N, CA, C and O atoms as a DFTB+ gen file, in Angstrom:
460 C
 N C O
     1  1      -2.889     -32.107      23.711
     2  2      -3.736     -30.954      23.897
     3  2      -4.715     -31.262      25.025
     4  3      -5.270     -32.359      25.075
     5  1      -4.933     -30.313      25.929
     6  2      -5.843     -30.523      27.046
     7  2      -7.286     -30.515      26.553
     8  3      -7.577     -30.057      25.448
     9  1      -8.185     -31.030      27.394
    10  2      -9.608     -31.037      27.039
    11  2     -10.121     -29.620      26.804
    12  3     -10.908     -29.386      25.887
    13  1      -9.675     -28.675      27.632
    14  2     -10.113     -27.284      27.467
    15  2      -9.642     -26.714      26.132
    16  3     -10.399     -26.025      25.448
    17  1      -8.407     -26.995      25.763
    18  2      -7.871     -26.506      24.492
    19  2      -8.604     -27.157      23.326
    20  3      -8.906     -26.494      22.334
    21  1      -8.891     -28.449      23.442
    22  2      -9.621     -29.157      22.390
    23  2     -11.021     -28.587      22.236
    24  3     -11.481     -28.353      21.118
    25  1     -11.703     -28.361      23.362
    26  2     -13.056     -27.787      23.322
    27  2     -13.042     -26.384      22.724
    28  3     -13.939     -26.024      21.962
    29  1     -12.026     -25.594      23.065
    30  2     -11.929     -24.234      22.520
    31  2     -11.693     -24.281      21.011
    32  3     -12.267     -23.485      20.269
    33  1     -10.851     -25.211      20.555
    34  2     -10.590     -25.343      19.126
    35  2     -11.843     -25.788      18.382
    36  3     -12.135     -25.285      17.297
    37  1     -12.589     -26.732      18.965
    38  2     -13.835     -27.182      18.336
    39  2     -14.860     -26.055      18.285
    40  3     -15.549     -25.882      17.280
    41  1     -14.958     -25.299      19.356
    42  2     -15.902     -24.175      19.396
    43  2     -15.543     -23.139      18.337
    44  3     -16.418     -22.604      17.656
    45  1     -14.261     -22.864      18.206
    46  2     -13.798     -21.901      17.215
    47  2     -14.123     -22.396      15.804
    48  3     -14.573     -21.621      14.960
    49  1     -13.898     -23.669      15.554
    50  2     -14.169     -24.174      14.218
    51  2     -15.665     -24.181      13.921
    52  3     -16.057     -23.948      12.778
    53  1     -16.501     -24.439      14.908
    54  2     -17.947     -24.381      14.701
    55  2     -18.357     -22.962      14.353
    56  3     -19.160     -22.757      13.443
    57  1     -17.823     -21.987      15.059
    58  2     -18.178     -20.603      14.750
    59  2     -17.635     -20.192      13.379
    60  3     -18.262     -19.396      12.679
    61  1     -16.477     -20.729      12.992
    62  2     -15.942     -20.458      11.656
    63  2     -16.884     -21.006      10.585
    64  3     -17.153     -20.342       9.584
    65  1     -17.381     -22.223      10.805
    66  2     -18.311     -22.815       9.839
    67  2     -19.620     -22.033       9.784
    68  3     -20.201     -21.855       8.713
    69  1     -20.075     -21.574      10.933
    70  2     -21.302     -20.782      10.954
    71  2     -21.108     -19.466      10.193
    72  3     -21.991     -19.042       9.448
    73  1     -19.962     -18.830      10.379
    74  2     -19.673     -17.587       9.651
    75  2     -19.581     -17.847       8.152
    76  3     -20.074     -17.055       7.349
    77  1     -18.951     -18.954       7.778
    78  2     -18.848     -19.299       6.356
    79  2     -20.229     -19.564       5.775
    80  3     -20.515     -19.142       4.655
    81  1     -21.086     -20.253       6.514
    82  2     -22.445     -20.530       6.039
    83  2     -23.231     -19.232       5.861
    84  3     -23.984     -19.089       4.898
    85  1     -23.059     -18.295       6.778
    86  2     -23.720     -16.994       6.643
    87  2     -23.239     -16.271       5.384
    88  3     -24.044     -15.711       4.640
    89  1     -21.936     -16.284       5.150
    90  2     -21.386     -15.642       3.959
    91  2     -21.930     -16.289       2.694
    92  3     -22.339     -15.588       1.769
    93  1     -21.940     -17.616       2.641
    94  2     -22.475     -18.291       1.460
    95  2     -23.960     -17.986       1.283
    96  3     -24.448     -17.926       0.155
    97  1     -24.677     -17.794       2.380
    98  2     -26.074     -17.389       2.280
    99  2     -26.207     -16.028       1.622
   100  3     -27.078     -15.820       0.777
   101  1     -25.346     -15.107       2.009
   102  2     -25.353     -13.769       1.414
   103  2     -25.008     -13.853      -0.070
   104  3     -25.551     -13.098      -0.875
   105  1     -24.119     -14.756      -0.433
   106  2     -23.675     -14.887      -1.819
   107  2     -24.562     -15.814      -2.647
   108  3     -24.216     -16.151      -3.780
   109  1     -25.694     -16.225      -2.096
   110  2     -26.503     -17.256      -2.750
   111  2     -27.442     -16.740      -3.834
   112  3     -28.174     -17.533      -4.427
   113  1     -27.446     -15.461      -4.108
   114  2     -28.319     -14.950      -5.160
   115  2     -27.486     -14.413      -6.322
   116  3     -26.484     -13.732      -6.106
   117  1     -27.896     -14.716      -7.542
   118  2     -27.140     -14.252      -8.706
   119  2     -26.969     -12.737      -8.749
   120  3     -25.914     -12.254      -9.159
   121  1     -27.962     -11.990      -8.343
   122  2     -27.839     -10.522      -8.410
   123  2     -26.727     -10.028      -7.494
   124  3     -25.991      -9.110      -7.857
   125  1     -26.597     -10.616      -6.325
   126  2     -25.521     -10.188      -5.420
   127  2     -24.165     -10.542      -5.999
   128  3     -23.214      -9.770      -5.872
   129  1     -24.067     -11.691      -6.628
   130  2     -22.805     -12.058      -7.288
   131  2     -22.489     -11.090      -8.424
   132  3     -21.332     -10.720      -8.625
   133  1     -23.511     -10.685      -9.160
   134  2     -23.303      -9.717     -10.242
   135  2     -22.861      -8.364      -9.688
   136  3     -22.005      -7.703     -10.277
   137  1     -23.431      -7.954      -8.574
   138  2     -23.030      -6.689      -7.949
   139  2     -21.567      -6.765      -7.534
   140  3     -20.796      -5.842      -7.799
   141  1     -21.183      -7.852      -6.890
   142  2     -19.787      -8.021      -6.468
   143  2     -18.869      -7.987      -7.684
   144  3     -17.829      -7.330      -7.659
   145  1     -19.250      -8.693      -8.746
   146  2     -18.451      -8.690      -9.967
   147  2     -18.317      -7.299     -10.559
   148  3     -17.254      -6.925     -11.056
   149  1     -19.391      -6.541     -10.505
   150  2     -19.371      -5.180     -11.051
   151  2     -18.482      -4.248     -10.231
   152  3     -17.887      -3.311     -10.764
   153  1     -18.401      -4.515      -8.937
   154  2     -17.616      -3.645      -8.057
   155  2     -16.143      -4.049      -7.965
   156  3     -15.353      -3.358      -7.321
   157  1     -15.771      -5.145      -8.595
   158  2     -14.366      -5.567      -8.556
   159  2     -13.490      -4.487      -9.182
   160  3     -13.663      -4.132     -10.348
   161  1     -12.579      -3.984      -8.420
   162  2     -11.609      -3.035      -8.952
   163  2     -12.000      -1.574      -8.877
   164  3     -11.134      -0.709      -9.012
   165  1     -13.278      -1.260      -8.666
   166  2     -13.640       0.151      -8.590
   167  2     -14.964       0.328      -7.857
   168  3     -15.816      -0.560      -7.840
   169  1     -15.104       1.494      -7.258
   170  2     -16.375       1.781      -6.609
   171  2     -17.336       2.370      -7.633
   172  3     -16.922       2.975      -8.622
   173  1     -18.611       2.185      -7.380
   174  2     -19.644       2.684      -8.287
   175  2     -20.825       3.192      -7.470
   176  3     -21.072       2.748      -6.349
   177  1     -21.546       4.137      -8.070
   178  2     -22.767       4.580      -7.414
   179  2     -23.931       3.711      -7.882
   180  3     -23.787       2.895      -8.792
   181  1     -25.076       3.896      -7.252
   182  2     -26.231       3.055      -7.546
   183  2     -26.644       3.193      -9.010
   184  3     -27.001       2.199      -9.642
   185  1     -26.602       4.398      -9.555
   186  2     -26.983       4.605     -10.955
   187  2     -26.080       3.811     -11.897
   188  3     -26.562       3.209     -12.857
   189  1     -24.794       3.805     -11.633
   190  2     -23.866       3.037     -12.464
   191  2     -24.155       1.542     -12.373
   192  3     -24.121       0.834     -13.380
   193  1     -24.440       1.068     -11.168
   194  2     -24.776      -0.346     -10.994
   195  2     -26.062      -0.700     -11.732
   196  3     -26.158      -1.764     -12.343
   197  1     -27.048       0.192     -11.676
   198  2     -28.322      -0.056     -12.358
   199  2     -28.155      -0.101     -13.874
   200  3     -28.892      -0.814     -14.554
   201  1     -27.195       0.651     -14.409
   202  2     -26.936       0.608     -15.854
   203  2     -26.370      -0.750     -16.263
   204  3     -26.635      -1.228     -17.365
   205  1     -25.602      -1.361     -15.390
   206  2     -24.967      -2.638     -15.703
   207  2     -25.850      -3.836     -15.380
   208  3     -25.790      -4.867     -16.051
   209  1     -26.671      -3.688     -14.343
   210  2     -27.475      -4.804     -13.852
   211  2     -28.939      -4.377     -13.908
   212  3     -29.363      -3.497     -13.158
   213  1     -29.690      -4.987     -14.778
   214  2     -31.061      -4.569     -15.011
   215  2     -32.008      -5.128     -13.952
   216  3     -32.576      -6.210     -14.102
   217  1     -32.156      -4.359     -12.883
   218  2     -33.137      -4.642     -11.837
   219  2     -33.747      -3.309     -11.430
   220  3     -33.251      -2.249     -11.813
   221  1     -34.812      -3.365     -10.660
   222  2     -35.420      -2.127     -10.199
   223  2     -34.524      -1.464      -9.156
   224  3     -33.719      -2.124      -8.499
   225  1     -34.675      -0.164      -9.017
   226  2     -33.867       0.574      -8.036
   227  2     -34.133       0.075      -6.612
   228  3     -33.180      -0.084      -5.850
   229  1     -35.401      -0.183      -6.217
   230  2     -35.615      -0.705      -4.860
   231  2     -34.948      -2.064      -4.633
   232  3     -34.411      -2.321      -3.556
   233  1     -34.982      -2.934      -5.650
   234  2     -34.339      -4.240      -5.526
   235  2     -32.828      -4.081      -5.387
   236  3     -32.208      -4.750      -4.560
   237  1     -32.230      -3.198      -6.191
   238  2     -30.790      -2.946      -6.101
   239  2     -30.431      -2.449      -4.709
   240  3     -29.469      -2.926      -4.107
   241  1     -31.195      -1.501      -4.199
   242  2     -30.923      -0.953      -2.865
   243  2     -31.027      -2.027      -1.792
   244  3     -30.218      -2.067      -0.865
   245  1     -32.020      -2.894      -1.919
   246  2     -32.188      -3.978      -0.954
   247  2     -30.987      -4.920      -0.982
   248  3     -30.470      -5.297       0.069
   249  1     -30.543      -5.299      -2.175
   250  2     -29.407      -6.214      -2.304
   251  2     -28.114      -5.578      -1.798
   252  3     -27.312      -6.238      -1.136
   253  1     -27.914      -4.312      -2.105
   254  2     -26.733      -3.601      -1.594
   255  2     -26.752      -3.521      -0.078
   256  3     -25.707      -3.633       0.563
   257  1     -27.921      -3.330       0.497
   258  2     -28.044      -3.269       1.951
   259  2     -27.685      -4.613       2.589
   260  3     -27.022      -4.647       3.626
   261  1     -28.116      -5.714       1.977
   262  2     -27.749      -7.041       2.485
   263  2     -26.232      -7.210       2.447
   264  3     -25.627      -7.667       3.417
   265  1     -25.625      -6.839       1.325
   266  2     -24.166      -6.956       1.191
   267  2     -23.438      -6.048       2.177
   268  3     -22.399      -6.428       2.716
   269  1     -23.965      -4.866       2.413
   270  2     -23.354      -3.931       3.353
   271  2     -23.434      -4.468       4.786
   272  3     -22.441      -4.462       5.514
   273  1     -24.611      -4.926       5.177
   274  2     -24.786      -5.453       6.545
   275  2     -23.904      -6.666       6.796
   276  3     -23.482      -6.910       7.926
   277  1     -23.626      -7.430       5.735
   278  2     -22.768      -8.616       5.869
   279  2     -21.286      -8.268       5.834
   280  3     -20.442      -9.140       6.042
   281  1     -20.958      -7.003       5.573
   282  2     -19.556      -6.596       5.530
   283  2     -18.870      -6.887       4.209
   284  3     -17.646      -6.791       4.112
   285  1     -19.644      -7.241       3.190
   286  2     -19.066      -7.554       1.885
   287  2     -18.723      -6.280       1.130
   288  3     -17.681      -6.201       0.480
   289  1     -19.598      -5.280       1.215
   290  2     -19.335      -3.993       0.572
   291  2     -19.313      -2.896       1.622
   292  3     -19.865      -3.030       2.714
   293  1     -18.665      -1.823       1.257
   294  2     -18.614      -0.619       2.076
   295  2     -19.268       0.488       1.260
   296  3     -19.416       0.358       0.045
   297  1     -19.656       1.562       1.908
   298  2     -20.312       2.648       1.176
   299  2     -19.856       3.997       1.702
   300  3     -19.386       4.126       2.833
   301  1     -20.013       5.003       0.841
   302  2     -19.738       6.376       1.234
   303  2     -20.702       7.275       0.480
   304  3     -21.101       6.979      -0.646
   305  1     -21.064       8.361       1.110
   306  2     -21.969       9.317       0.484
   307  2     -21.168      10.478      -0.067
   308  3     -20.243      10.976       0.576
   309  1     -21.535      10.903      -1.265
   310  2     -20.960      12.095      -1.888
   311  2     -22.140      12.909      -2.403
   312  3     -22.652      12.653      -3.493
   313  1     -22.563      13.874      -1.626
   314  2     -23.760      14.646      -1.973
   315  2     -24.978      13.750      -1.932
   316  3     -25.249      13.112      -0.915
   317  1     -25.711      13.697      -3.027
   318  2     -26.907      12.860      -3.101
   319  2     -26.582      11.423      -3.515
   320  3     -27.445      10.548      -3.443
   321  1     -25.352      11.176      -3.943
   322  2     -24.970       9.857      -4.449
   323  2     -24.365       8.988      -3.349
   324  3     -23.609       9.461      -2.500
   325  1     -24.718       7.712      -3.390
   326  2     -24.124       6.721      -2.503
   327  2     -23.226       5.833      -3.362
   328  3     -23.666       5.258      -4.358
   329  1     -21.964       5.732      -2.959
   330  2     -20.988       4.928      -3.687
   331  2     -20.690       3.659      -2.892
   332  3     -20.589       3.685      -1.665
   333  1     -20.550       2.553      -3.617
   334  2     -20.259       1.262      -3.010
   335  2     -18.950       0.721      -3.557
   336  3     -18.586       0.976      -4.705
   337  1     -18.246      -0.033      -2.715
   338  2     -16.991      -0.681      -3.101
   339  2     -16.870      -1.977      -2.303
   340  3     -17.534      -2.159      -1.283
   341  1     -16.024      -2.858      -2.779
   342  2     -15.777      -4.117      -2.082
   343  2     -15.053      -3.819      -0.771
   344  3     -14.050      -3.107      -0.758
   345  1     -15.562      -4.364       0.321
   346  2     -14.941      -4.163       1.627
   347  2     -14.012      -5.314       1.994
   348  3     -13.074      -5.140       2.771
   349  1     -14.274      -6.475       1.438
   350  2     -13.505      -7.659       1.793
   351  2     -13.103      -8.395       0.518
   352  3     -13.927      -9.075      -0.095
   353  1     -11.859      -8.263       0.125
   354  2     -11.365      -8.881      -1.114
   355  2     -11.420     -10.404      -1.065
   356  3     -11.418     -11.059      -2.108
   357  1     -11.470     -10.971       0.136
   358  2     -11.589     -12.426       0.253
   359  2     -12.867     -12.902      -0.416
   360  3     -12.889     -13.961      -1.044
   361  1     -13.927     -12.124      -0.284
   362  2     -15.206     -12.477      -0.903
   363  2     -15.058     -12.531      -2.422
   364  3     -15.616     -13.419      -3.068
   365  1     -14.324     -11.605      -2.984
   366  2     -14.100     -11.596      -4.438
   367  2     -13.385     -12.874      -4.857
   368  3     -13.758     -13.497      -5.852
   369  1     -12.366     -13.265      -4.108
   370  2     -11.627     -14.486      -4.447
   371  2     -12.527     -15.721      -4.357
   372  3     -12.440     -16.613      -5.200
   373  1     -13.381     -15.774      -3.352
   374  2     -14.319     -16.898      -3.221
   375  2     -15.255     -16.933      -4.423
   376  3     -15.465     -17.991      -5.017
   377  1     -15.817     -15.783      -4.782
   378  2     -16.732     -15.709      -5.932
   379  2     -16.039     -16.123      -7.219
   380  3     -16.599     -16.874      -8.017
   381  1     -14.831     -15.637      -7.422
   382  2     -14.081     -15.993      -8.635
   383  2     -13.808     -17.491      -8.689
   384  3     -13.922     -18.106      -9.749
   385  1     -13.448     -18.078      -7.552
   386  2     -13.169     -19.516      -7.521
   387  2     -14.425     -20.318      -7.837
   388  3     -14.376     -21.260      -8.628
   389  1     -15.532     -19.961      -7.236
   390  2     -16.781     -20.687      -7.471
   391  2     -17.231     -20.513      -8.920
   392  3     -17.580     -21.490      -9.583
   393  1     -17.225     -19.286      -9.411
   394  2     -17.685     -19.033     -10.782
   395  2     -16.792     -19.709     -11.818
   396  3     -17.294     -20.218     -12.820
   397  1     -15.486     -19.723     -11.597
   398  2     -14.606     -20.383     -12.564
   399  2     -14.838     -21.891     -12.549
   400  3     -14.745     -22.538     -13.592
   401  1     -15.136     -22.455     -11.391
   402  2     -15.445     -23.881     -11.312
   403  2     -16.742     -24.192     -12.048
   404  3     -16.829     -25.192     -12.761
   405  1     -17.737     -23.350     -11.882
   406  2     -19.013     -23.545     -12.572
   407  2     -18.817     -23.452     -14.083
   408  3     -19.334     -24.279     -14.835
   409  1     -18.068     -22.442     -14.522
   410  2     -17.820     -22.292     -15.965
   411  2     -17.083     -23.510     -16.523
   412  3     -17.415     -24.005     -17.600
   413  1     -16.090     -23.986     -15.788
   414  2     -15.324     -25.163     -16.231
   415  2     -16.237     -26.384     -16.312
   416  3     -16.174     -27.145     -17.277
   417  1     -17.084     -26.573     -15.299
   418  2     -17.995     -27.712     -15.300
   419  2     -18.992     -27.632     -16.453
   420  3     -19.321     -28.651     -17.061
   421  1     -19.476     -26.424     -16.757
   422  2     -20.398     -26.258     -17.880
   423  2     -19.718     -26.592     -19.202
   424  3     -20.315     -27.243     -20.060
   425  1     -18.473     -26.150     -19.372
   426  2     -17.729     -26.459     -20.599
   427  2     -17.534     -27.962     -20.742
   428  3     -17.725     -28.513     -21.826
   429  1     -17.157     -28.625     -19.660
   430  2     -16.945     -30.069     -19.698
   431  2     -18.251     -30.797     -20.006
   432  3     -18.246     -31.788     -20.737
   433  1     -19.363     -30.324     -19.462
   434  2     -20.661     -30.956     -19.722
   435  2     -21.049     -30.801     -21.190
   436  3     -21.600     -31.727     -21.786
   437  1     -20.765     -29.639     -21.777
   438  2     -21.079     -29.423     -23.197
   439  2     -20.230     -30.331     -24.084
   440  3     -20.718     -30.876     -25.074
   441  1     -18.969     -30.485     -23.724
   442  2     -18.082     -31.364     -24.504
   443  2     -18.546     -32.812     -24.449
   444  3     -18.409     -33.553     -25.422
   445  1     -19.099     -33.213     -23.300
   446  2     -19.522     -34.586     -23.121
   447  2     -20.830     -34.913     -23.840
   448  3     -21.143     -36.084     -24.053
   449  1     -21.593     -33.887     -24.215
   450  2     -22.870     -34.123     -24.905
   451  2     -22.602     -34.488     -26.360
   452  3     -21.777     -33.866     -27.030
   453  1     -23.315     -35.510     -26.835
   454  2     -23.135     -35.881     -28.245
   455  2     -23.737     -34.814     -29.158
   456  3     -24.726     -34.169     -28.811
   457  1     -23.133     -34.641     -30.314
   458  2     -23.628     -33.631     -31.276
   459  2     -24.835     -34.063     -31.994
   460  3     -25.357     -33.322     -32.826
């Protein structure tokens, strides 16, 4: 591989890591993970999300806006209602993988504790 090709590959991988770090930053709050989990498989309006996730309406709107700007969720307006849905299924798979690992680790830690 030429030096130019090597440099281009390294530059691409650095930008890939930066994009991944940005995504993990967006996913770093439990409320955003809960929103993503709630939107798996179906779109919901803000009222439906608020029924499932007990936070204030301004906080919910702020978190949805962060997810929207990051490209994680998409939105559409229907009259006065704003509906949200998952825009990138890859994010769902990442969340599921991380959460299942955490759950498995918690189970193993409980088993290891003496009664």
